[in-house]
N, C-alpha and C positions, 0 to 999 in steps of 0.2 A: 862493035859493040856486040854480046853473048844477047844469044837468045834465049829471051825468058819462058819459062813454060808458066801456067797458069797454073797459080796452088789448086785451084778448084777445080782443075782438070786430073792433077794430080790424086785428090783425092776420090774423086767421081770412080776413077780407074784402078785404085787398090784395093789389094786382097781380101778387105776386112770390111768391103763393102761388095764385093760380087758373091753374094751367098743367092742359094733357092728355099726351098721350103725345106722341113725339116719332117723326120718321120713320123714324128707327133702329130703335126700339124694335117698330114698328108692322113693320117687315121681320124683324128676329131674330125675333119672336113668329111672323110667318108662316112664316119658314122651319121655324121649329120644328115648327109643324102643320102643316106638309107630309110632314118626315120621320116622326110620328110616324103621318100616314095613310099613308105609302108604305109604312112596317112592317106596320101592321096589312092593307094593301093583300095586299101579299106570303104574308104568313101565311096570310092567307085565301084565296090563288091556290093555297099549296103543300098547304092542306089539302082543298080541291077535288081537286085534284090525287090524293091519299094516298087520296082516297077513291074516287075512278074506277079509279088502280090497283090496288084492291081489290078491286073489284068486276069488273075484265078478268081476275085469277089465280083470284076464285072461280068465274068463270064458264068458264073455262078447266079448274081440277081438276074442278067438275061434269064435263064434257064427256069429260075422258078417262076418269073415273069409269066414265060409261056405256059407252063403249067399251067396255073391262075386261068388266066385267058384262054386255053383249054376246056377245063374244069366249067367256067362261066357260059364254054358255047352248048354245053351238054345240055339235057332234058332233065328238069328237075330229078325225075324219078330215078336216072341215072347215075345220079351224084355220091355212089356207092362204090367203098372198095372192095378187093376180092378178099378179106380177112378184116374187115372194118365191123364198127358197132352198128352200123344202118341195115337193114334188111329188107327187101330181099340185097345180099351182097352183090357187088358190081364186078364189073373188067376192068375199072381202075387198080394198077399195083400199088400196093402199100409202098414197096419198098423198089425202086431203078436203080440200075448202074449204066451211065450214060459218059460218054467219051465227047467233051466238047475243046476244042483250041488247044488240042494235044494234050489235055487233061480228061482223068476221070472222076466225075462226079457220082454222090450218093444221092436222089432225090426221094425224100420221103414224103408221102402224102396221107391225108390222116381228115375224118370225114366225120362230124359229128352232127345229132340233133340237140336244137337249143330250147329249152324251155324259158322263152322270154314276161319278163314279170308284167308285159302291159298284158295281157288277159288269165293274170293271176299262175298259181304255182301249183307243183302235183305232189310234194311231199308232205307227208301231215307233220305239224311241226307242233302238234300239243296246243289250247290254249284256245281253238279256234282260226288258227294260222297255219298256213301251208310255204312251203321251202323249194326255191325253185334249186335247181342243180348247180350254180351258181352261186348261190347260199343269199339269193335275197329271199323276203320276207314277204308275204302276200296275205288279205283276208279272204280273197277269191280260190276257189278251190278249181282248175285247168285239166280237166278230165282226159283231153288230147293233148298233152305237151309236147307237141313237137312240133313247133310254130315256127322254124327254118333252121338252115342248115348251115354249118361255120365249116370252112375247110381252109386246113394248117398246112402249110407247109416249108421246108426244110432243105436245103442243100449243104452238102460237106464234101469235102473231097476226099475219097476214096482212101480206105487205111486210116484214115486219120477221126477224130471226133469233135472236132472245130465247127463248128455250125459258121457256115459262108453266108449266106443270106437266108430269111426267116421271113414266110407273110404271111396274112390269115384276111379271110373274106368273109363275111356274110353271105348268100344267098338264096332269097324268098322266094316258094312258088308263086307261080300267077293267081291260080286258087286259093282260098282259106281253106285252113285245115280241117279234115273229115273223120271223124268217127269210121272204124274199119271194124272187121273181123277178125281181129289180133290182138294180140296183148302188149305190156312193157316189163321192162325189168330194169330197176334198180338196184346197183350195187353198190354199198359203202363202206369203204375201207381205212380202219382206222386203226390207231396203235395202242400199246399196253396202254397208256395213259386217257385211252378215246381222243387223241385229236387224230385230225385227219391226215392219212397218207396220199400225197400228191404223186404224181410217176407210178404208181403203181401198177403193173401187166396182168388184167385181168381175162380168163380163158373161160367161155361158156361155150360147152359142148351138148348136142343132143343126138345120137347117133337115131333115133329113130325117125325125126325130121329131116338129117343130114347136116343141121347146122354146126359151125365151128368157128367163131366170133372169138379173136383178140383185140383187145382194148387198153386205154389206160386212163386212172383216175385223175380229175382235173384237180384244182388249188381246194377243193371241198374235201375230196378224198371220194369222191360218186363217180360213179361209171353209168352211164344211160341208155338202154336199148327200147327202140321200139319197132311196132311191126311185125314182132314174134309171131309165130306161128302157135297155136296153143297144143298145151297138153298137161292135161290133169292123171298124168301116172309118174310124178317126179321124175322127169325126164329131162331135166336140164341141171347137167353139172357145172359148177363152178371153182376156179382156181383164183387166189392172190396170192402172188410174190412181185418181189424188186428185188435186186440183182444187193448183196449181203443182207437181207429180210429173210425172214422163216416163212412159211407159207401155211396159207389158211386156205378150207377147202368144203363144199359139202360132200357126201358121201351117199350111195346108192341105197335107196329103201326096196329091201325084197323079203320075202317068206320069211325067209331063213333068218335073214336081219332086220327088225319091223320097227327098232327104237334105237334110230339116230339122233345122233345128239344135232345132229347141221344137216337132216336132210336135204337130197336133190330138190329142184325146187317145179311148182306148175307152174304154168300162165297161163290166165284166164282170158275170155276177150275182154277187153276193154277195161281191163282193170292192171293195177302198178304191183307189180311183185317186187317187191323190197328185202334184200338177202344183207347181213350183215358179217363181214370177214375183217381179224383180225392180225395183223403180221407186225413185224416190229425188229429190229435190228439183231443179230444173231450173237450168240456170245460165246463164252471159254470158261470152262468149270475142270481144273487140276486138282485130282483125289490124291493125295499122299496114305498110301497103306504102310502102317508099322503092325509088328507083332506088340504083343503086352509088354514087352521089357521094350521095347522102344527102337528096335531097331527096322529100318526099311526093309519093305518084300517087293522082290519082281517077279512077273509075270502071276499074279494075281487077277484073276478075269474079274473085273468091276460092271455091274452095270444099272444102268441109270433107267428108270421107269419114271415119267412122265403121269402130272397128276391128271391133265388134260384127259379128254375120251372122245372117240368117236362115237361110241352107243352104248347103252346100258343094258343091262340084265342078258348077259352081263358086261360088266365096265370091262372097255378095250381102251389099253391106254393111245392115243395120239404120236407118241415117240417113245421109241424102247432103244438106248445105247448101249452099246457094249467095248468097252478097253478094256487092255490088260494094263497093269502097271510096268513100268521100264526099269531100265538098270536103279535109276534111283528111286525108287518105289512111286513112282505118279504115272498114275491113269489118267493121261490127259484126252479132254474132252471136248474138240474145237467144232465150229461150226453148229452151236445148241441152239433151239427155241427159247424162249425165256417161259420158264415154269417154273414148280416145284418140285421134284424128283424124291422119290426112294430110292434109295443103294443099295444093293446086296452082291454078296459074292458067294463062292460055291459051299454048297449045302456042307463040306466040311471042314467049313470054319462058322465062328461064330463072331455076330458083330460084340465090342466091348464097348465103345462110344463110337460119335461122331461128333467130330466140330465142325459148324452151328449142326443142330440137333437138327434132328431128319424129322420132316422130309426140308431136305435143304430147298431154298431158294434162291433161283437163279434170274437177276435184274436181263432187262436187254443192254448192249454192248457194254457187258462188262464182264470181269475176271475173275471167278470165284474161286478162293483156297478153301479145301478143304481137308480136315486130318480124320483118316477114319482108322481108329485100330480094330482089329481083329486076333483072333486066337483060336488054337485048335484043342484048348484044355474046355470040357463043356460045360463044368461048375466054378469058372472065372467069373466074378461081378462083374457087371452090364450094366449102363446109362442109359436108360433109353428117351428121357424126358424129364423136364423138372419144370416145377408149378407152383408158384412162379417164379420165373428165371431171372429177376431184378426185386429190389428193395432200396427205400431209402435212408441215407444217410442219419442219423439216430434215432431210428424205431427198431423195433422188433417184428419180425418177419417168419412168418411161417411157412417153409417149403416142403414139398411133398419131391422125394425123387423115386421116378419109378423107371425099374427095369427088373432082373434077374441075380440069384442066386447070394442074397444080401442074407449072412448069418446072421445069430443074433446078437454078435461080438462086434457087430459092424459099426465102426467110427466116419464120423465126416469133419471135413477142414474146407474153408476156402482159403488158397490160397493167391502169393501175387508177388515178383520178383520185387526184393528190397523192402518186402511188409512182413508184419506179423501176421501168423496164422491165425484167423477167425476160426473160433471152436464153441458149435452149437450150445446153448444154453439147456437144451431137451432135446433128445432122441430118443425115437419111438422105431422100431421095427417092425414090420408087420409080420408075423409067423408064417405068411405064406411065403417068405422072402421075395416079395416083388416090391416094394415100396421101403421106403424109410423118410418119417418125418421127422424136420429137425425145426430149432426154432433160432433163428442169429439174432443176436444184439449188434445193432449196427452201428450207434456209438461209438464217434471217434474214427471211424475206419474209411480209408480212400476211397475216393471215387474212383469210377474206374469199371474195366473188366476182371473178375474174379475164377481162378477153376476152381470147379470142385474134384475134391479127393476122396474118397471112398473106400475103405481099407476093409477087408472081410476076409476073416481065415488066413491072414497072413497075403490075400493077393490084394494087389490097388489096383485102381481104373479110375483116371483122372477125367474128365471131361473141362477139356481146354476153352478158356473163354466162358466159361460156363453160367455164369451170374452176374450181373450188371449191376455195382453199387452207384445211385446217383445220387 
């Protein structure tokens, strides 16, 4: 009987069933394994970073606590930093670089006096009220507003601005506050709108009594200094500033310059001297310089002189900026203080018009675009100001255009792109050639900014956006 082969065995051993992994399967498996390993590696790295970050913050917190315990161990009168606002200044560094756990940290210590509400406040607020340096209001005046001290400690990793640990603590003296033979200084720092500027850096110096104090304003814009040595000769110089902000300051009063607008201050025994300073974000002004034909001019020296002054008789401007127009005709004034500025050019040029009108007003944290038209032709008509510079639709308005070189044949028109020119219903040219009085009927006139165009003796001057119809 023939030997029978199991068919199942034949199928199992056939070629069509003897197969391994294809190349595509191998590639897919490799991609999956790689993705899994990458995910695991990423998770592992994140875990390591998290652990490391935790260790750094733990070290920073320990460092801050050590510093606070050290401060609490000191005598009360020794609680003042080397450059701080508490006098006499002590031996505690304001900033230290400390190595800890293979890391380098920056330890910052700030100590201030606190005027607490419980026994009244020091700053006259009007109406029989007094304000504390933290903004609280009382009807009782505290003549010695140094109730206790407050210590602030911050720790950051060297080379970064991230605060890893922050502590604060009130520290009181064993004895109650008592008057002394010193005085007090309160510096208020506000912005252009009269709002407090917190975090402003205030420097107070006096060469005669060898004082140099650097502090920061609180949330109310105040920086308070007690125990200051008296000086009745305007010896204390004060400067306030902040990153990205303008600077305000007091100035020395001398026999040669006795008329200071904000003179250096006195400190009197058992009195509070209050000095207010104003700073705000810096601004930019781009002045485009063109000639009377409208061509841009490069290499023109433009001077911007501020309206703010540091002294009177004679008036001394606080700021004078100088820039030259570039290849595009733009004189770029960067990082300037908010103010009103008079723009001038070299004496061989005449200013034909300025838009907006001079003095140009620059707001904080703004970019002002100014169009300045100049000429070398002495008798070219010029516009200095217009009064009023606006009118109401449907009404008649009399406008006086002030300037120079307005001949008797001068004509005036309001122009606006896409609109019909508005010509005056009456024109009167002053014989002195320095003003023109016109009357405009604004019935049916489109609202918005209009150019003022004056033509005199075939010469034209345009005051861009010089009149507003509302």
